[in-house]
C-alpha positions as CSV (number, residue, x, y, z in Angstrom):
1,M,-28.3,77.7,-38.1
2,P,-24.6,77.9,-37.1
3,V,-23.4,74.8,-35.4
4,P,-22.0,74.8,-31.6
5,L,-18.9,74.7,-31.0
6,F,-19.0,72.0,-28.8
7,S,-21.1,69.6,-30.9
8,P,-18.1,68.3,-32.7
9,C,-17.0,67.2,-29.2
10,I,-20.2,66.0,-28.1
11,S,-20.3,63.2,-31.3
12,V,-16.4,61.9,-30.4
13,L,-17.4,61.4,-26.9
14,A,-20.3,60.1,-27.7
15,Q,-18.3,57.6,-30.3
16,S,-16.0,56.7,-27.7
17,I,-18.0,55.8,-24.9
18,Q,-20.2,53.5,-27.7
19,D,-16.7,52.2,-28.5
20,M,-15.8,51.1,-25.2
21,V,-18.9,49.5,-24.5
22,L,-18.4,47.3,-27.4
23,T,-14.9,46.7,-26.3
24,A,-16.5,45.6,-22.7
25,A,-18.8,43.6,-24.0
26,Y,-16.4,41.6,-26.8
27,R,-14.2,41.1,-23.8
28,K,-16.9,39.4,-21.4
29,W,-18.0,37.0,-24.4
30,L,-13.9,36.3,-25.0
31,A,-13.7,36.0,-21.0
32,A,-16.7,33.7,-20.8
33,G,-15.7,31.7,-24.1
34,L,-12.1,30.9,-22.4
35,C,-13.6,29.7,-19.2
36,L,-16.1,27.2,-21.2
37,I,-12.9,26.2,-23.2
38,G,-11.0,25.6,-20.6
39,A,-13.8,24.1,-18.3
40,Y,-14.3,21.6,-20.9
41,F,-10.8,20.5,-21.4
42,L,-10.3,20.4,-17.4
43,T,-13.3,17.7,-17.2
44,A,-11.7,16.0,-19.8
45,Y,-8.3,15.6,-18.4
46,L,-10.0,14.5,-14.8
47,N,-12.3,12.4,-16.2
48,N,-9.3,10.3,-17.9
49,P,-8.5,7.0,-16.1
50,E,-4.8,7.3,-17.2
51,S,-4.5,11.0,-15.7
52,R,-2.4,11.2,-12.6
53,Y,-5.5,13.6,-10.7
54,A,-8.5,11.7,-11.8
55,L,-11.9,12.0,-10.0
56,Q,-12.5,8.3,-10.5
57,P,-10.5,7.0,-7.6
58,L,-11.4,10.1,-5.0
59,L,-15.2,9.3,-5.6
60,H,-14.3,5.6,-4.9
61,R,-13.0,6.3,-1.7
62,W,-16.5,8.5,-1.2
63,Q,-18.8,5.8,-2.4
64,R,-20.1,2.9,0.3
65,A,-18.3,-0.3,-0.3
66,P,-21.1,-3.2,-1.3
67,V,-22.5,-5.2,1.4
68,A,-24.5,-8.7,1.7
69,L,-27.8,-9.2,3.6
70,D,-28.0,-11.4,6.3
71,D,-31.0,-13.4,5.2
72,A,-31.8,-14.3,9.2
73,T,-32.0,-11.1,10.6
74,G,-32.3,-9.0,7.5
75,E,-29.9,-6.8,9.0
76,V,-26.8,-5.9,7.1
77,E,-23.6,-7.7,7.3
78,C,-20.2,-5.4,7.0
79,T,-17.8,-8.6,8.0
80,I,-15.4,-11.0,6.7
81,N,-15.0,-12.7,9.6
82,E,-18.2,-15.5,8.6
83,N,-19.5,-16.3,5.4
84,H,-20.5,-12.6,4.3
85,L,-18.0,-10.7,2.6
86,L,-17.3,-7.2,1.4
87,A,-17.0,-7.7,-2.9
88,Y,-13.0,-7.9,-3.3
89,Y,-11.4,-8.6,-6.9
90,R,-9.5,-12.3,-6.9
91,L,-7.7,-11.0,-10.0
92,A,-7.9,-7.3,-11.2
93,F,-6.1,-5.4,-14.2
94,T,-4.5,-2.3,-13.1
95,R,-2.2,0.5,-14.8
96,S,0.5,-1.5,-13.1
97,G,-0.6,-4.7,-13.9
98,P,-2.2,-7.2,-12.9
99,S,-3.3,-7.8,-9.1
100,L,-4.3,-10.9,-7.2
101,E,-6.1,-11.6,-4.2
102,A,-6.8,-14.6,-1.9
103,R,-8.4,-14.8,1.6
104,P,-8.4,-18.1,3.1
105,S,-10.4,-19.1,5.6
106,E,-7.6,-19.7,8.5
107,K,-6.7,-16.1,8.2
108,A,-9.9,-14.6,7.5
109,G,-10.2,-10.9,9.1
110,G,-7.1,-10.5,9.6
111,G,-5.1,-10.1,5.9
112,A,-5.1,-11.8,2.4
113,W,-2.5,-12.9,0.2
114,K,-1.7,-10.5,-2.5
115,K,0.5,-10.6,-5.6
116,F,1.4,-7.6,-7.6
117,D,2.3,-7.2,-11.2
118,A,1.8,-10.6,-12.3
119,N,2.9,-11.3,-15.6
120,A,1.3,-14.2,-18.3
121,P,3.2,-16.8,-17.2
122,E,2.4,-16.7,-13.6
123,L,-1.3,-16.2,-14.5
124,D,-1.1,-19.4,-16.7
125,Y,0.8,-21.4,-13.8
126,I,-2.0,-21.4,-11.4
127,G,-4.9,-21.5,-14.4
128,L,-6.5,-18.0,-14.6
129,N,-7.8,-16.4,-17.7
130,R,-5.5,-13.4,-18.7
131,F,-8.2,-11.1,-20.1
132,E,-10.9,-11.8,-17.5
133,E,-11.5,-10.0,-14.0
134,I,-12.4,-11.7,-11.3
135,I,-14.8,-10.2,-8.4
136,L,-16.0,-12.2,-5.5
137,W,-19.1,-11.5,-3.2
138,Q,-18.0,-14.4,-1.2
139,R,-15.9,-16.7,0.2
140,P,-15.8,-19.5,-2.7
141,A,-15.3,-23.0,-1.9
142,D,-11.8,-23.0,-3.3
143,E,-10.3,-20.1,-1.6
144,D,-8.0,-22.0,0.3
145,E,-6.5,-23.8,-2.6
146,F,-6.4,-20.4,-4.6
147,A,-4.4,-18.8,-1.6
148,H,-2.3,-21.8,-2.1
149,K,-1.4,-21.6,-5.8
150,L,-1.3,-17.7,-5.4
151,R,1.8,-18.4,-3.2
152,L,3.5,-20.6,-5.3
153,I,4.1,-17.1,-7.5
154,G,5.3,-14.9,-5.0
155,A,2.1,-14.0,-3.2
156,I,2.6,-11.5,0.1
157,W,0.8,-11.7,3.4
158,R,-0.7,-7.8,3.7
159,P,-2.9,-6.9,6.8
160,L,-6.3,-5.7,5.2
161,A,-6.7,-1.7,6.3
162,P,-10.0,-0.8,7.4
163,D,-10.8,0.5,3.7
164,E,-9.7,-3.3,2.2
165,G,-6.5,-1.9,1.2
166,G,-3.0,-2.1,2.0
167,C,-1.0,-1.0,5.3
168,G,0.3,1.8,3.2
169,S,3.7,1.8,5.8
170,R,6.7,3.5,4.2
171,D,10.4,2.2,5.1
172,E,13.3,4.7,5.8
173,C,14.0,5.7,2.6
174,G,10.5,6.5,1.5
175,C,9.4,4.1,-0.6
176,D,6.0,2.5,-0.3
177,C,6.7,-0.8,0.7
178,D,4.5,-4.0,1.3
179,C,4.2,-5.3,5.0
180,D,6.5,-7.5,6.7
181,I,4.9,-11.0,7.0
182,T,3.9,-11.5,10.7
183,G,2.6,-15.2,10.3
184,T,4.3,-17.8,12.1
185,Q,4.7,-20.4,9.5
186,D,6.2,-17.3,7.4
187,S,9.9,-16.8,8.8
188,V,10.9,-14.7,6.0
189,T,10.2,-11.2,5.9
190,A,10.7,-10.1,2.0
191,R,8.8,-7.7,0.5
192,R,8.6,-8.6,-2.9
193,R,9.3,-12.1,-4.3
194,W,10.0,-13.8,-7.9
195,L,9.4,-17.4,-8.1
196,A,9.7,-19.1,-11.4
197,W,9.0,-22.9,-11.7
198,P,11.5,-24.0,-15.0
199,S,10.1,-27.2,-17.2
200,S,13.5,-28.9,-15.8
201,G,12.2,-28.9,-12.0
202,G,12.9,-27.0,-8.9
203,L,12.7,-23.7,-8.3
204,W,14.2,-20.0,-8.9
205,A,13.8,-17.8,-6.4
206,F,14.8,-14.1,-5.5
207,E,14.0,-11.5,-3.0
208,A,14.1,-7.9,-2.4
209,S,12.5,-4.8,-0.4
210,Q,9.8,-2.6,-2.5
211,C,12.8,0.5,-2.1
212,E,15.1,-1.8,-3.9
213,R,13.2,-1.7,-6.7
214,W,13.8,2.2,-7.3
215,T,17.7,2.1,-5.8
216,R,19.1,-1.0,-7.3
217,D,19.6,-0.7,-11.2
218,D,19.7,-4.9,-11.3
219,V,16.4,-5.4,-9.2
220,R,15.2,-2.0,-11.0
221,K,15.7,-4.0,-14.5
222,L,14.3,-7.4,-13.8
223,A,11.3,-5.7,-12.2
224,G,10.5,-4.5,-16.1
225,M,11.9,-7.7,-17.9
226,W,9.5,-9.6,-15.6
227,R,6.3,-8.2,-17.1
228,V,7.6,-9.2,-20.4
229,A,8.4,-12.8,-19.9
230,V,6.5,-15.4,-22.4
231,T,6.8,-18.3,-20.8
232,M,7.9,-19.7,-17.0
233,D,11.0,-21.0,-18.7
234,E,11.7,-17.4,-20.0
235,A,11.0,-16.3,-16.0
236,A,13.0,-18.5,-14.6
237,Q,16.3,-17.7,-17.0
238,L,15.9,-13.8,-15.9
239,L,16.3,-14.8,-12.1
240,K,19.0,-17.0,-13.1
241,D,20.8,-14.1,-15.1
242,M,20.2,-11.9,-12.0
243,G,23.1,-13.3,-10.4
244,R,21.6,-12.9,-7.1
245,A,18.4,-15.5,-7.3
246,V,18.7,-19.2,-5.4
247,F,17.9,-22.2,-6.9
248,Y,15.9,-25.1,-5.1
249,K,16.4,-28.4,-6.4
250,N,14.0,-29.4,-4.0
251,P,10.8,-26.6,-3.9
252,A,10.1,-27.4,-0.2
253,D,13.6,-26.0,1.1
254,Y,12.2,-22.7,0.1
255,P,11.2,-21.3,3.8
256,P,8.1,-19.5,2.5
257,L,6.6,-22.4,1.0
258,A,7.8,-25.0,3.2
259,D,4.7,-25.2,5.0
260,L,2.8,-26.0,2.1
261,Y,5.1,-29.6,1.4
262,N,4.5,-30.2,4.6
263,T,1.1,-30.3,4.7
264,I,0.6,-32.8,1.5
């Protein structure tokens, strides 16, 4: 029986169609596999707390802040003006270093004394464990005393934002800066303080704006070396070598701390 002339053409066409179908299927599987691998690495990157675009800080903003239950009425209190407080850290460890906070009773609701990038000598000086975070669910009896200690290592008074954060203000050069001190007893408006208490006595003090940490090489260098100081005497030597730091033989002569000594 003779073979039709168009039979080979049909066979070739059928084989081509089959190859195209297989190729398309392979492409779909390959694309799906690449998507799964990409999703895996993207998820791992976003869940990494060291990632710039980590999800945890974003999710933390959506989470409702913990509140205390008023025993008398059974209603939820969400205030820091009385005995009930939103939870906050007295000592927290962040990527930039230890962060400390105190909310004294005399200024409750208006703000807090905050200290960022504390080093080991500073934590030792105020008697804190350098490896243990402290979270508070209500104002402890020694909060005023702790606030005084915090001021001795350069804490700055900052108003509390509605979300319990800082003011987030920016100065004219575009750098994130701490708020100016606005209390009646705080006549100095420095945005960053480095204080060191040498064993020989007295006080070394240096003040600079947050922006100077980025625009002045000497301040940038000091901020970096301050983190690796091992003893308070070593920290004092750093300020002494700074050239711009001031030594107070009587710490009460340092204006931001004068009120602490006047009350003694």
